[in-house]
PDB file with SEQRES, HELIX, SHEET and CRYST1 records, atoms N, CA, C and O in Angstrom:
SEQRES   1 A   85  MET SER LYS PRO GLU ASP SER ARG THR PRO LEU THR ALA          
SEQRES   2 A   85  THR PHE LYS VAL ARG LEU ASN GLY GLU THR VAL SER ILE          
SEQRES   3 A   85  ASP THR VAL GLY ALA ALA TYR ARG PHE ILE THR ASN LEU          
SEQRES   4 A   85  SER ALA ALA GLU TRP MET GLU PHE ARG SER LEU HIS ARG          
SEQRES   5 A   85  ASP ALA VAL SER ALA LEU GLY SER ALA ALA GLU ASN ALA          
SEQRES   6 A   85  MET LEU ARG VAL GLN ALA THR ALA ALA LEU ARG THR LEU          
SEQRES   7 A   85  PHE ALA ARG ALA LYS LEU LEU                                  
HELIX    1 AA1 PRO A    4  ASP A    6  5                                   3    
HELIX    2 AA2 VAL A   29  ASN A   38  1                                  10    
HELIX    3 AA3 MET A   45  PHE A   47  5                                   3    
HELIX    4 AA4 ARG A   48  GLU A   63  1                                  16    
HELIX    5 AA5 ALA A   65  LEU A   67  5                                   3    
HELIX    6 AA6 ARG A   68  ARG A   81  1                                  14    
SHEET    1 AA1 2 PRO A  10  LEU A  19  0                                        
SHEET    2 AA1 2 GLU A  22  THR A  28 -1                                        
CRYST1    1.000    1.000    1.000  90.00  90.00  90.00 P 1           1          
ATOM      1  N   MET A   1     -16.000   9.142 -43.757  1.00  0.00           N  
ATOM      2  CA  MET A   1     -14.700   9.665 -43.428  1.00  0.00           C  
ATOM      3  C   MET A   1     -14.227  10.527 -44.612  1.00  0.00           C  
ATOM      4  O   MET A   1     -14.170  10.084 -45.759  1.00  0.00           O  
ATOM      5  N   SER A   2     -13.893  11.779 -44.271  1.00  0.00           N  
ATOM      6  CA  SER A   2     -13.456  12.693 -45.351  1.00  0.00           C  
ATOM      7  C   SER A   2     -11.925  12.540 -45.532  1.00  0.00           C  
ATOM      8  O   SER A   2     -11.193  12.137 -44.628  1.00  0.00           O  
ATOM      9  N   LYS A   3     -11.510  12.879 -46.720  1.00  0.00           N  
ATOM     10  CA  LYS A   3     -10.096  12.819 -47.074  1.00  0.00           C  
ATOM     11  C   LYS A   3      -9.422  14.104 -46.582  1.00  0.00           C  
ATOM     12  O   LYS A   3      -9.943  15.180 -46.876  1.00  0.00           O  
ATOM     13  N   PRO A   4      -8.301  14.068 -45.855  1.00  0.00           N  
ATOM     14  CA  PRO A   4      -7.663  15.259 -45.356  1.00  0.00           C  
ATOM     15  C   PRO A   4      -7.228  16.210 -46.481  1.00  0.00           C  
ATOM     16  O   PRO A   4      -7.252  17.429 -46.311  1.00  0.00           O  
ATOM     17  N   GLU A   5      -6.841  15.659 -47.603  1.00  0.00           N  
ATOM     18  CA  GLU A   5      -6.358  16.509 -48.701  1.00  0.00           C  
ATOM     19  C   GLU A   5      -7.457  17.354 -49.380  1.00  0.00           C  
ATOM     20  O   GLU A   5      -7.189  18.306 -50.112  1.00  0.00           O  
ATOM     21  N   ASP A   6      -8.732  16.940 -49.089  1.00  0.00           N  
ATOM     22  CA  ASP A   6      -9.868  17.660 -49.656  1.00  0.00           C  
ATOM     23  C   ASP A   6     -10.471  18.674 -48.668  1.00  0.00           C  
ATOM     24  O   ASP A   6     -11.381  19.427 -49.013  1.00  0.00           O  
ATOM     25  N   SER A   7      -9.951  18.677 -47.445  1.00  0.00           N  
ATOM     26  CA  SER A   7     -10.535  19.508 -46.376  1.00  0.00           C  
ATOM     27  C   SER A   7     -10.330  21.021 -46.679  1.00  0.00           C  
ATOM     28  O   SER A   7      -9.266  21.472 -47.102  1.00  0.00           O  
ATOM     29  N   ARG A   8     -11.431  21.758 -46.430  1.00  0.00           N  
ATOM     30  CA  ARG A   8     -11.382  23.225 -46.615  1.00  0.00           C  
ATOM     31  C   ARG A   8     -11.388  23.885 -45.233  1.00  0.00           C  
ATOM     32  O   ARG A   8     -11.582  25.098 -45.154  1.00  0.00           O  
ATOM     33  N   THR A   9     -11.187  23.154 -44.163  1.00  0.00           N  
ATOM     34  CA  THR A   9     -11.124  23.735 -42.826  1.00  0.00           C  
ATOM     35  C   THR A   9      -9.968  24.690 -42.782  1.00  0.00           C  
ATOM     36  O   THR A   9      -8.849  24.316 -43.132  1.00  0.00           O  
ATOM     37  N   PRO A  10     -10.205  25.932 -42.357  1.00  0.00           N  
ATOM     38  CA  PRO A  10      -9.109  26.918 -42.324  1.00  0.00           C  
ATOM     39  C   PRO A  10      -8.190  26.618 -41.119  1.00  0.00           C  
ATOM     40  O   PRO A  10      -8.644  26.186 -40.059  1.00  0.00           O  
ATOM     41  N   LEU A  11      -6.906  26.861 -41.321  1.00  0.00           N  
ATOM     42  CA  LEU A  11      -5.953  26.808 -40.227  1.00  0.00           C  
ATOM     43  C   LEU A  11      -6.081  28.087 -39.459  1.00  0.00           C  
ATOM     44  O   LEU A  11      -6.709  29.019 -39.961  1.00  0.00           O  
ATOM     45  N   THR A  12      -5.519  28.200 -38.254  1.00  0.00           N  
ATOM     46  CA  THR A  12      -5.580  29.411 -37.477  1.00  0.00           C  
ATOM     47  C   THR A  12      -4.503  30.437 -37.913  1.00  0.00           C  
ATOM     48  O   THR A  12      -4.475  31.565 -37.421  1.00  0.00           O  
ATOM     49  N   ALA A  13      -3.652  30.035 -38.810  1.00  0.00           N  
ATOM     50  CA  ALA A  13      -2.670  30.931 -39.372  1.00  0.00           C  
ATOM     51  C   ALA A  13      -2.460  30.607 -40.854  1.00  0.00           C  
ATOM     52  O   ALA A  13      -2.715  29.487 -41.296  1.00  0.00           O  
ATOM     53  N   THR A  14      -2.002  31.579 -41.596  1.00  0.00           N  
ATOM     54  CA  THR A  14      -1.622  31.313 -43.016  1.00  0.00           C  
ATOM     55  C   THR A  14      -0.137  31.269 -43.063  1.00  0.00           C  
ATOM     56  O   THR A  14       0.544  32.174 -42.580  1.00  0.00           O  
ATOM     57  N   PHE A  15       0.377  30.210 -43.651  1.00  0.00           N  
ATOM     58  CA  PHE A  15       1.811  30.056 -43.801  1.00  0.00           C  
ATOM     59  C   PHE A  15       2.200  30.409 -45.219  1.00  0.00           C  
ATOM     60  O   PHE A  15       1.545  29.983 -46.170  1.00  0.00           O  
ATOM     61  N   LYS A  16       3.234  31.165 -45.365  1.00  0.00           N  
ATOM     62  CA  LYS A  16       3.803  31.516 -46.669  1.00  0.00           C  
ATOM     63  C   LYS A  16       5.199  30.889 -46.749  1.00  0.00           C  
ATOM     64  O   LYS A  16       6.129  31.308 -46.060  1.00  0.00           O  
ATOM     65  N   VAL A  17       5.313  29.889 -47.596  1.00  0.00           N  
ATOM     66  CA  VAL A  17       6.548  29.133 -47.671  1.00  0.00           C  
ATOM     67  C   VAL A  17       7.160  29.310 -49.074  1.00  0.00           C  
ATOM     68  O   VAL A  17       6.451  29.244 -50.078  1.00  0.00           O  
ATOM     69  N   ARG A  18       8.502  29.538 -49.129  1.00  0.00           N  
ATOM     70  CA  ARG A  18       9.138  29.624 -50.413  1.00  0.00           C  
ATOM     71  C   ARG A  18       9.649  28.238 -50.815  1.00  0.00           C  
ATOM     72  O   ARG A  18      10.369  27.574 -50.069  1.00  0.00           O  
ATOM     73  N   LEU A  19       9.245  27.826 -52.032  1.00  0.00           N  
ATOM     74  CA  LEU A  19       9.598  26.539 -52.487  1.00  0.00           C  
ATOM     75  C   LEU A  19       9.981  26.687 -53.973  1.00  0.00           C  
ATOM     76  O   LEU A  19       9.161  27.113 -54.787  1.00  0.00           O  
ATOM     77  N   ASN A  20      11.233  26.331 -54.321  1.00  0.00           N  
ATOM     78  CA  ASN A  20      11.711  26.435 -55.693  1.00  0.00           C  
ATOM     79  C   ASN A  20      11.529  27.843 -56.239  1.00  0.00           C  
ATOM     80  O   ASN A  20      11.172  28.008 -57.406  1.00  0.00           O  
ATOM     81  N   GLY A  21      11.766  28.850 -55.426  1.00  0.00           N  
ATOM     82  CA  GLY A  21      11.673  30.244 -55.890  1.00  0.00           C  
ATOM     83  C   GLY A  21      10.301  30.792 -55.895  1.00  0.00           C  
ATOM     84  O   GLY A  21      10.142  31.974 -56.201  1.00  0.00           O  
ATOM     85  N   GLU A  22       9.268  30.025 -55.575  1.00  0.00           N  
ATOM     86  CA  GLU A  22       7.911  30.489 -55.574  1.00  0.00           C  
ATOM     87  C   GLU A  22       7.367  30.514 -54.151  1.00  0.00           C  
ATOM     88  O   GLU A  22       7.717  29.668 -53.328  1.00  0.00           O  
ATOM     89  N   THR A  23       6.509  31.490 -53.868  1.00  0.00           N  
ATOM     90  CA  THR A  23       5.854  31.541 -52.537  1.00  0.00           C  
ATOM     91  C   THR A  23       4.529  30.808 -52.588  1.00  0.00           C  
ATOM     92  O   THR A  23       3.656  31.110 -53.401  1.00  0.00           O  
ATOM     93  N   VAL A  24       4.405  29.857 -51.718  1.00  0.00           N  
ATOM     94  CA  VAL A  24       3.215  29.015 -51.606  1.00  0.00           C  
ATOM     95  C   VAL A  24       2.489  29.443 -50.327  1.00  0.00           C  
ATOM     96  O   VAL A  24       3.068  29.499 -49.243  1.00  0.00           O  
ATOM     97  N   SER A  25       1.198  29.742 -50.499  1.00  0.00           N  
ATOM     98  CA  SER A  25       0.368  30.163 -49.330  1.00  0.00           C  
ATOM     99  C   SER A  25      -0.423  28.944 -48.887  1.00  0.00           C  
ATOM    100  O   SER A  25      -1.078  28.300 -49.706  1.00  0.00           O  
ATOM    101  N   ILE A  26      -0.372  28.627 -47.623  1.00  0.00           N  
ATOM    102  CA  ILE A  26      -0.994  27.464 -47.037  1.00  0.00           C  
ATOM    103  C   ILE A  26      -1.960  27.996 -45.947  1.00  0.00           C  
ATOM    104  O   ILE A  26      -1.538  28.516 -44.914  1.00  0.00           O  
ATOM    105  N   ASP A  27      -3.279  27.841 -46.228  1.00  0.00           N  
ATOM    106  CA  ASP A  27      -4.246  28.408 -45.246  1.00  0.00           C  
ATOM    107  C   ASP A  27      -5.352  27.469 -44.861  1.00  0.00           C  
ATOM    108  O   ASP A  27      -6.186  27.818 -44.026  1.00  0.00           O  
ATOM    109  N   THR A  28      -5.394  26.254 -45.457  1.00  0.00           N  
ATOM    110  CA  THR A  28      -6.399  25.240 -45.098  1.00  0.00           C  
ATOM    111  C   THR A  28      -5.718  23.909 -44.748  1.00  0.00           C  
ATOM    112  O   THR A  28      -4.574  23.640 -45.116  1.00  0.00           O  
ATOM    113  N   VAL A  29      -6.476  23.113 -44.032  1.00  0.00           N  
ATOM    114  CA  VAL A  29      -6.003  21.767 -43.650  1.00  0.00           C  
ATOM    115  C   VAL A  29      -5.636  21.011 -44.910  1.00  0.00           C  
ATOM    116  O   VAL A  29      -4.566  20.404 -44.963  1.00  0.00           O  
ATOM    117  N   GLY A  30      -6.466  21.025 -45.906  1.00  0.00           N  
ATOM    118  CA  GLY A  30      -6.214  20.303 -47.163  1.00  0.00           C  
ATOM    119  C   GLY A  30      -4.958  20.803 -47.885  1.00  0.00           C  
ATOM    120  O   GLY A  30      -4.182  19.992 -48.391  1.00  0.00           O  
ATOM    121  N   ALA A  31      -4.754  22.057 -47.940  1.00  0.00           N  
ATOM    122  CA  ALA A  31      -3.552  22.590 -48.585  1.00  0.00           C  
ATOM    123  C   ALA A  31      -2.314  22.201 -47.831  1.00  0.00           C  
ATOM    124  O   ALA A  31      -1.314  21.827 -48.443  1.00  0.00           O  
ATOM    125  N   ALA A  32      -2.348  22.276 -46.535  1.00  0.00           N  
ATOM    126  CA  ALA A  32      -1.207  21.874 -45.730  1.00  0.00           C  
ATOM    127  C   ALA A  32      -0.882  20.356 -45.841  1.00  0.00           C  
ATOM    128  O   ALA A  32       0.274  19.945 -45.942  1.00  0.00           O  
ATOM    129  N   TYR A  33      -1.987  19.544 -45.816  1.00  0.00           N  
ATOM    130  CA  TYR A  33      -1.817  18.130 -45.942  1.00  0.00           C  
ATOM    131  C   TYR A  33      -1.177  17.757 -47.324  1.00  0.00           C  
ATOM    132  O   TYR A  33      -0.265  16.934 -47.407  1.00  0.00           O  
ATOM    133  N   ARG A  34      -1.678  18.372 -48.339  1.00  0.00           N  
ATOM    134  CA  ARG A  34      -1.130  18.111 -49.695  1.00  0.00           C  
ATOM    135  C   ARG A  34       0.356  18.566 -49.773  1.00  0.00           C  
ATOM    136  O   ARG A  34       1.184  17.895 -50.388  1.00  0.00           O  
ATOM    137  N   PHE A  35       0.669  19.709 -49.142  1.00  0.00           N  
ATOM    138  CA  PHE A  35       2.001  20.229 -49.212  1.00  0.00           C  
ATOM    139  C   PHE A  35       2.988  19.298 -48.510  1.00  0.00           C  
ATOM    140  O   PHE A  35       4.051  19.016 -49.063  1.00  0.00           O  
ATOM    141  N   ILE A  36       2.676  18.823 -47.334  1.00  0.00           N  
ATOM    142  CA  ILE A  36       3.619  18.040 -46.602  1.00  0.00           C  
ATOM    143  C   ILE A  36       3.634  16.542 -47.038  1.00  0.00           C  
ATOM    144  O   ILE A  36       4.580  15.817 -46.731  1.00  0.00           O  
ATOM    145  N   THR A  37       2.614  16.112 -47.728  1.00  0.00           N  
ATOM    146  CA  THR A  37       2.625  14.713 -48.185  1.00  0.00           C  
ATOM    147  C   THR A  37       3.056  14.541 -49.615  1.00  0.00           C  
ATOM    148  O   THR A  37       3.382  13.431 -50.036  1.00  0.00           O  
ATOM    149  N   ASN A  38       3.064  15.641 -50.386  1.00  0.00           N  
ATOM    150  CA  ASN A  38       3.491  15.523 -51.816  1.00  0.00           C  
ATOM    151  C   ASN A  38       5.015  15.628 -51.980  1.00  0.00           C  
ATOM    152  O   ASN A  38       5.555  15.242 -53.017  1.00  0.00           O  
ATOM    153  N   LEU A  39       5.684  16.133 -50.988  1.00  0.00           N  
ATOM    154  CA  LEU A  39       7.157  16.142 -51.058  1.00  0.00           C  
ATOM    155  C   LEU A  39       7.617  14.725 -50.735  1.00  0.00           C  
ATOM    156  O   LEU A  39       6.919  13.974 -50.054  1.00  0.00           O  
ATOM    157  N   SER A  40       8.760  14.379 -51.215  1.00  0.00           N  
ATOM    158  CA  SER A  40       9.212  12.949 -51.009  1.00  0.00           C  
ATOM    159  C   SER A  40       9.550  12.716 -49.552  1.00  0.00           C  
ATOM    160  O   SER A  40       9.880  13.652 -48.824  1.00  0.00           O  
ATOM    161  N   ALA A  41       9.469  11.509 -49.143  1.00  0.00           N  
ATOM    162  CA  ALA A  41       9.748  11.110 -47.739  1.00  0.00           C  
ATOM    163  C   ALA A  41      11.191  11.402 -47.383  1.00  0.00           C  
ATOM    164  O   ALA A  41      11.500  11.633 -46.214  1.00  0.00           O  
ATOM    165  N   ALA A  42      12.035  11.396 -48.313  1.00  0.00           N  
ATOM    166  CA  ALA A  42      13.476  11.672 -48.075  1.00  0.00           C  
ATOM    167  C   ALA A  42      13.689  13.129 -47.616  1.00  0.00           C  
ATOM    168  O   ALA A  42      14.584  13.428 -46.826  1.00  0.00           O  
ATOM    169  N   GLU A  43      12.838  14.011 -48.139  1.00  0.00           N  
ATOM    170  CA  GLU A  43      12.971  15.424 -47.788  1.00  0.00           C  
ATOM    171  C   GLU A  43      12.537  15.667 -46.333  1.00  0.00           C  
ATOM    172  O   GLU A  43      12.995  16.623 -45.707  1.00  0.00           O  
ATOM    173  N   TRP A  44      11.686  14.839 -45.807  1.00  0.00           N  
ATOM    174  CA  TRP A  44      11.258  14.982 -44.434  1.00  0.00           C  
ATOM    175  C   TRP A  44      11.949  14.036 -43.497  1.00  0.00           C  
ATOM    176  O   TRP A  44      11.600  14.001 -42.317  1.00  0.00           O  
ATOM    177  N   MET A  45      12.914  13.264 -43.956  1.00  0.00           N  
ATOM    178  CA  MET A  45      13.573  12.257 -43.158  1.00  0.00           C  
ATOM    179  C   MET A  45      14.131  12.808 -41.855  1.00  0.00           C  
ATOM    180  O   MET A  45      13.948  12.196 -40.803  1.00  0.00           O  
ATOM    181  N   GLU A  46      14.810  13.955 -41.902  1.00  0.00           N  
ATOM    182  CA  GLU A  46      15.383  14.551 -40.751  1.00  0.00           C  
ATOM    183  C   GLU A  46      14.332  14.958 -39.697  1.00  0.00           C  
ATOM    184  O   GLU A  46      14.636  15.024 -38.506  1.00  0.00           O  
ATOM    185  N   PHE A  47      13.115  15.224 -40.142  1.00  0.00           N  
ATOM    186  CA  PHE A  47      12.055  15.701 -39.301  1.00  0.00           C  
ATOM    187  C   PHE A  47      10.932  14.654 -39.243  1.00  0.00           C  
ATOM    188  O   PHE A  47       9.762  15.020 -39.129  1.00  0.00           O  
ATOM    189  N   ARG A  48      11.261  13.399 -39.318  1.00  0.00           N  
ATOM    190  CA  ARG A  48      10.263  12.346 -39.450  1.00  0.00           C  
ATOM    191  C   ARG A  48       9.208  12.336 -38.311  1.00  0.00           C  
ATOM    192  O   ARG A  48       8.021  12.144 -38.577  1.00  0.00           O  
ATOM    193  N   SER A  49       9.623  12.535 -37.097  1.00  0.00           N  
ATOM    194  CA  SER A  49       8.652  12.533 -35.998  1.00  0.00           C  
ATOM    195  C   SER A  49       7.709  13.751 -36.074  1.00  0.00           C  
ATOM    196  O   SER A  49       6.502  13.624 -35.872  1.00  0.00           O  
ATOM    197  N   LEU A  50       8.273  14.911 -36.364  1.00  0.00           N  
ATOM    198  CA  LEU A  50       7.454  16.102 -36.510  1.00  0.00           C  
ATOM    199  C   LEU A  50       6.510  15.972 -37.720  1.00  0.00           C  
ATOM    200  O   LEU A  50       5.341  16.351 -37.648  1.00  0.00           O  
ATOM    201  N   HIS A  51       7.025  15.440 -38.810  1.00  0.00           N  
ATOM    202  CA  HIS A  51       6.197  15.241 -39.989  1.00  0.00           C  
ATOM    203  C   HIS A  51       5.055  14.292 -39.692  1.00  0.00           C  
ATOM    204  O   HIS A  51       3.919  14.551 -40.090  1.00  0.00           O  
ATOM    205  N   ARG A  52       5.325  13.224 -39.017  1.00  0.00           N  
ATOM    206  CA  ARG A  52       4.287  12.237 -38.647  1.00  0.00           C  
ATOM    207  C   ARG A  52       3.208  12.912 -37.769  1.00  0.00           C  
ATOM    208  O   ARG A  52       2.008  12.731 -37.976  1.00  0.00           O  
ATOM    209  N   ASP A  53       3.681  13.692 -36.788  1.00  0.00           N  
ATOM    210  CA  ASP A  53       2.764  14.415 -35.894  1.00  0.00           C  
ATOM    211  C   ASP A  53       1.886  15.370 -36.707  1.00  0.00           C  
ATOM    212  O   ASP A  53       0.674  15.423 -36.496  1.00  0.00           O  
ATOM    213  N   ALA A  54       2.463  16.097 -37.599  1.00  0.00           N  
ATOM    214  CA  ALA A  54       1.711  17.096 -38.407  1.00  0.00           C  
ATOM    215  C   ALA A  54       0.680  16.382 -39.303  1.00  0.00           C  
ATOM    216  O   ALA A  54      -0.463  16.823 -39.418  1.00  0.00           O  
ATOM    217  N   VAL A  55       1.078  15.337 -39.896  1.00  0.00           N  
ATOM    218  CA  VAL A  55       0.182  14.557 -40.784  1.00  0.00           C  
ATOM    219  C   VAL A  55      -1.002  14.056 -39.956  1.00  0.00           C  
ATOM    220  O   VAL A  55      -2.152  14.177 -40.378  1.00  0.00           O  
ATOM    221  N   SER A  56      -0.724  13.504 -38.800  1.00  0.00           N  
ATOM    222  CA  SER A  56      -1.778  12.976 -37.950  1.00  0.00           C  
ATOM    223  C   SER A  56      -2.711  14.108 -37.451  1.00  0.00           C  
ATOM    224  O   SER A  56      -3.931  13.947 -37.437  1.00  0.00           O  
ATOM    225  N   ALA A  57      -2.133  15.229 -37.051  1.00  0.00           N  
ATOM    226  CA  ALA A  57      -2.940  16.369 -36.581  1.00  0.00           C  
ATOM    227  C   ALA A  57      -3.786  16.928 -37.710  1.00  0.00           C  
ATOM    228  O   ALA A  57      -4.929  17.321 -37.475  1.00  0.00           O  
ATOM    229  N   LEU A  58      -3.267  16.977 -38.912  1.00  0.00           N  
ATOM    230  CA  LEU A  58      -4.095  17.495 -40.036  1.00  0.00           C  
ATOM    231  C   LEU A  58      -5.207  16.508 -40.380  1.00  0.00           C  
ATOM    232  O   LEU A  58      -6.310  16.929 -40.729  1.00  0.00           O  
ATOM    233  N   GLY A  59      -4.944  15.218 -40.291  1.00  0.00           N  
ATOM    234  CA  GLY A  59      -5.989  14.240 -40.486  1.00  0.00           C  
ATOM    235  C   GLY A  59      -7.096  14.389 -39.467  1.00  0.00           C  
ATOM    236  O   GLY A  59      -8.276  14.321 -39.811  1.00  0.00           O  
ATOM    237  N   SER A  60      -6.731  14.588 -38.235  1.00  0.00           N  
ATOM    238  CA  SER A  60      -7.713  14.779 -37.179  1.00  0.00           C  
ATOM    239  C   SER A  60      -8.505  16.061 -37.350  1.00  0.00           C  
ATOM    240  O   SER A  60      -9.704  16.101 -37.077  1.00  0.00           O  
ATOM    241  N   ALA A  61      -7.830  17.110 -37.803  1.00  0.00           N  
ATOM    242  CA  ALA A  61      -8.518  18.368 -38.013  1.00  0.00           C  
ATOM    243  C   ALA A  61      -9.465  18.285 -39.235  1.00  0.00           C  
ATOM    244  O   ALA A  61     -10.465  19.001 -39.286  1.00  0.00           O  
ATOM    245  N   ALA A  62      -9.156  17.422 -40.205  1.00  0.00           N  
ATOM    246  CA  ALA A  62     -10.107  17.250 -41.303  1.00  0.00           C  
ATOM    247  C   ALA A  62     -11.401  16.639 -40.859  1.00  0.00           C  
ATOM    248  O   ALA A  62     -12.466  16.903 -41.416  1.00  0.00           O  
ATOM    249  N   GLU A  63     -11.284  15.765 -39.780  1.00  0.00           N  
ATOM    250  CA  GLU A  63     -12.452  15.133 -39.286  1.00  0.00           C  
ATOM    251  C   GLU A  63     -13.225  15.982 -38.253  1.00  0.00           C  
ATOM    252  O   GLU A  63     -14.449  15.929 -38.138  1.00  0.00           O  
ATOM    253  N   ASN A  64     -12.432  16.756 -37.524  1.00  0.00           N  
ATOM    254  CA  ASN A  64     -13.033  17.615 -36.421  1.00  0.00           C  
ATOM    255  C   ASN A  64     -12.370  18.979 -36.479  1.00  0.00           C  
ATOM    256  O   ASN A  64     -11.208  19.115 -36.098  1.00  0.00           O  
ATOM    257  N   ALA A  65     -13.082  19.984 -36.945  1.00  0.00           N  
ATOM    258  CA  ALA A  65     -12.520  21.319 -37.150  1.00  0.00           C  
ATOM    259  C   ALA A  65     -12.011  21.953 -35.861  1.00  0.00           C  
ATOM    260  O   ALA A  65     -11.183  22.862 -35.912  1.00  0.00           O  
ATOM    261  N   MET A  66     -12.488  21.494 -34.708  1.00  0.00           N  
ATOM    262  CA  MET A  66     -12.063  22.021 -33.444  1.00  0.00           C  
ATOM    263  C   MET A  66     -10.590  21.668 -33.195  1.00  0.00           C  
ATOM    264  O   MET A  66      -9.964  22.288 -32.335  1.00  0.00           O  
ATOM    265  N   LEU A  67     -10.045  20.743 -33.880  1.00  0.00           N  
ATOM    266  CA  LEU A  67      -8.610  20.346 -33.739  1.00  0.00           C  
ATOM    267  C   LEU A  67      -7.681  21.120 -34.651  1.00  0.00           C  
ATOM    268  O   LEU A  67      -6.506  20.778 -34.781  1.00  0.00           O  
ATOM    269  N   ARG A  68      -8.207  22.174 -35.290  1.00  0.00           N  
ATOM    270  CA  ARG A  68      -7.349  22.904 -36.223  1.00  0.00           C  
ATOM    271  C   ARG A  68      -6.269  23.683 -35.527  1.00  0.00           C  
ATOM    272  O   ARG A  68      -5.222  23.963 -36.111  1.00  0.00           O  
ATOM    273  N   VAL A  69      -6.516  24.043 -34.263  1.00  0.00           N  
ATOM    274  CA  VAL A  69      -5.491  24.777 -33.514  1.00  0.00           C  
ATOM    275  C   VAL A  69      -4.257  23.856 -33.277  1.00  0.00           C  
ATOM    276  O   VAL A  69      -3.112  24.281 -33.430  1.00  0.00           O  
ATOM    277  N   GLN A  70      -4.519  22.632 -32.913  1.00  0.00           N  
ATOM    278  CA  GLN A  70      -3.398  21.671 -32.715  1.00  0.00           C  
ATOM    279  C   GLN A  70      -2.712  21.374 -34.038  1.00  0.00           C  
ATOM    280  O   GLN A  70      -1.487  21.260 -34.086  1.00  0.00           O  
ATOM    281  N   ALA A  71      -3.483  21.246 -35.112  1.00  0.00           N  
ATOM    282  CA  ALA A  71      -2.920  21.023 -36.423  1.00  0.00           C  
ATOM    283  C   ALA A  71      -2.003  22.195 -36.865  1.00  0.00           C  
ATOM    284  O   ALA A  71      -0.922  21.979 -37.412  1.00  0.00           O  
ATOM    285  N   THR A  72      -2.458  23.411 -36.617  1.00  0.00           N  
ATOM    286  CA  THR A  72      -1.685  24.588 -36.980  1.00  0.00           C  
ATOM    287  C   THR A  72      -0.396  24.601 -36.137  1.00  0.00           C  
ATOM    288  O   THR A  72       0.667  24.915 -36.673  1.00  0.00           O  
ATOM    289  N   ALA A  73      -0.456  24.280 -34.876  1.00  0.00           N  
ATOM    290  CA  ALA A  73       0.757  24.243 -34.020  1.00  0.00           C  
ATOM    291  C   ALA A  73       1.712  23.175 -34.486  1.00  0.00           C  
ATOM    292  O   ALA A  73       2.919  23.414 -34.537  1.00  0.00           O  
ATOM    293  N   ALA A  74       1.215  22.009 -34.826  1.00  0.00           N  
ATOM    294  CA  ALA A  74       2.101  20.925 -35.345  1.00  0.00           C  
ATOM    295  C   ALA A  74       2.792  21.360 -36.608  1.00  0.00           C  
ATOM    296  O   ALA A  74       3.994  21.166 -36.786  1.00  0.00           O  
ATOM    297  N   LEU A  75       1.988  21.969 -37.502  1.00  0.00           N  
ATOM    298  CA  LEU A  75       2.592  22.413 -38.766  1.00  0.00           C  
ATOM    299  C   LEU A  75       3.616  23.525 -38.584  1.00  0.00           C  
ATOM    300  O   LEU A  75       4.656  23.534 -39.241  1.00  0.00           O  
ATOM    301  N   ARG A  76       3.312  24.476 -37.674  1.00  0.00           N  
ATOM    302  CA  ARG A  76       4.245  25.556 -37.382  1.00  0.00           C  
ATOM    303  C   ARG A  76       5.574  24.978 -36.840  1.00  0.00           C  
ATOM    304  O   ARG A  76       6.654  25.421 -37.231  1.00  0.00           O  
ATOM    305  N   THR A  77       5.479  24.019 -35.968  1.00  0.00           N  
ATOM    306  CA  THR A  77       6.695  23.396 -35.395  1.00  0.00           C  
ATOM    307  C   THR A  77       7.505  22.720 -36.458  1.00  0.00           C  
ATOM    308  O   THR A  77       8.726  22.869 -36.489  1.00  0.00           O  
ATOM    309  N   LEU A  78       6.838  21.952 -37.366  1.00  0.00           N  
ATOM    310  CA  LEU A  78       7.548  21.287 -38.451  1.00  0.00           C  
ATOM    311  C   LEU A  78       8.215  22.288 -39.390  1.00  0.00           C  
ATOM    312  O   LEU A  78       9.384  22.124 -39.741  1.00  0.00           O  
ATOM    313  N   PHE A  79       7.484  23.316 -39.796  1.00  0.00           N  
ATOM    314  CA  PHE A  79       8.041  24.321 -40.697  1.00  0.00           C  
ATOM    315  C   PHE A  79       9.182  25.100 -40.063  1.00  0.00           C  
ATOM    316  O   PHE A  79      10.151  25.433 -40.745  1.00  0.00           O  
ATOM    317  N   ALA A  80       9.088  25.391 -38.793  1.00  0.00           N  
ATOM    318  CA  ALA A  80      10.108  26.156 -38.109  1.00  0.00           C  
ATOM    319  C   ALA A  80      11.400  25.322 -37.981  1.00  0.00           C  
ATOM    320  O   ALA A  80      12.497  25.822 -38.225  1.00  0.00           O  
ATOM    321  N   ARG A  81      11.250  24.068 -37.602  1.00  0.00           N  
ATOM    322  CA  ARG A  81      12.454  23.185 -37.530  1.00  0.00           C  
ATOM    323  C   ARG A  81      13.094  22.929 -38.869  1.00  0.00           C  
ATOM    324  O   ARG A  81      14.308  22.761 -38.982  1.00  0.00           O  
ATOM    325  N   ALA A  82      12.240  22.902 -39.898  1.00  0.00           N  
ATOM    326  CA  ALA A  82      12.774  22.649 -41.265  1.00  0.00           C  
ATOM    327  C   ALA A  82      13.275  23.970 -41.929  1.00  0.00           C  
ATOM    328  O   ALA A  82      13.738  23.979 -43.070  1.00  0.00           O  
ATOM    329  N   LYS A  83      13.158  25.066 -41.166  1.00  0.00           N  
ATOM    330  CA  LYS A  83      13.583  26.395 -41.634  1.00  0.00           C  
ATOM    331  C   LYS A  83      12.846  26.814 -42.910  1.00  0.00           C  
ATOM    332  O   LYS A  83      13.419  27.388 -43.837  1.00  0.00           O  
ATOM    333  N   LEU A  84      11.569  26.504 -42.910  1.00  0.00           N  
ATOM    334  CA  LEU A  84      10.748  26.943 -44.036  1.00  0.00           C  
ATOM    335  C   LEU A  84       9.992  28.219 -43.780  1.00  0.00           C  
ATOM    336  O   LEU A  84       9.404  28.813 -44.684  1.00  0.00           O  
ATOM    337  N   LEU A  85      10.020  28.636 -42.510  1.00  0.00           N  
ATOM    338  CA  LEU A  85       9.366  29.885 -42.128  1.00  0.00           C  
ATOM    339  C   LEU A  85      10.381  30.986 -41.975  1.00  0.00           C  
ATOM    340  O   LEU A  85      10.021  32.118 -41.655  1.00  0.00           O  
TER     341      LEU A  85                                                      
END                                                                             
């Protein structure tokens, strides 16, 4: 079983998110997983269900690259609702 944070599976889109004045480019399952799990749980509290869905989808995509479309969609939904896009 591979670790999601180490996955190099490309997402179907590249997300550019501004965080603390810096632009962060997220283009792989691993980068996305690290980004949404390294922030504190309190920061995602309002979007808990979407965050849980995105983490689960990214974990699945790390195991099976064919699921990267669903992972990208879950991530896009989370970022859009959190107004990060």
